[in-house]
C-alpha positions, 0 to 999 in steps of 0.5 A: 109776759116774756122778753128776750133780746140782745145787743153787740158792743164793739168793746171788750167784756170788762169794759161793758161790765164796767159801764153797766155798773158804773156810778149812776149808770142806771140813771144815765142809760134808762130812757126817761129816767128822772132819778135813780138812787142806790138805797142799799148795796145792789138796790135802787129806787127811782122814777122813770117817765114813759111816753110811748104811744098810749103809755104816758106815765111816770113809774116809781121803780125799784129793783135789786141786783141778784146773783152777780157773776162779774163779768159774765152775768147778773139777775135783776128783780124789780117792780114798777108802779104808776097811775096806769098800773105796773108790773113786777118781774125778774131778768137775767143778762149774760155777756159773752166776748167774741173777737174783741166784741161783747154780746149782751143777751137778756131774758125777762119775765114780767107780770103786768097789772092795771091798764098796762095789762089791758093795753096788751102785752105785745104793745108793752113788750114792744115799748120795753124792747125799744127802751132797752135798745135805746139804753144799749145804744146810749151805752155804746156811745158812752163806751166810745166817748170814754175810750177817747178819754182814757176809759173814764167811765164815771167822769162827770160830763163837765170833766169829759168836756174839759178833757175833750177841749184839752185833746183839741188843743193838743191836736192843734198844737201838734198841727202847728209843730208840723 
């Protein structure tokens, strides 16, 4: 099965790259991710819960980053296994900046096993593309939020919330002065 698609971010290429590879980004950006840990530099393992139509399963995943060319491209190799079957494959994403925006393009080749293969590649392709789109939208939101807080890509949520309230207090104080 082959996949391809893209997403355009309203941010520069360096910002997008930083968000993709920020600490715990994969755990935050992959829909249904229950956990994701780095097992070695550029290697990750985790658990992803998928609940889309007939695909209702937890999948153990592992993947490796290959051929990183910051901030332009990176290749991933990985596999996923669950009670419904699994899959293995590789993907390449590229980033291209144009007029202050960054276009992410991806291509992937996957081999499905078990019940996932029986469900049909078109349905699985649709589910995977939906998950990718949701992850990209979440990243777009995080980029906009980080811009409010001086680009704190890895700021824990409690610190971002604290900084948000500080901004509100400063804003209100500014209103009182005027």
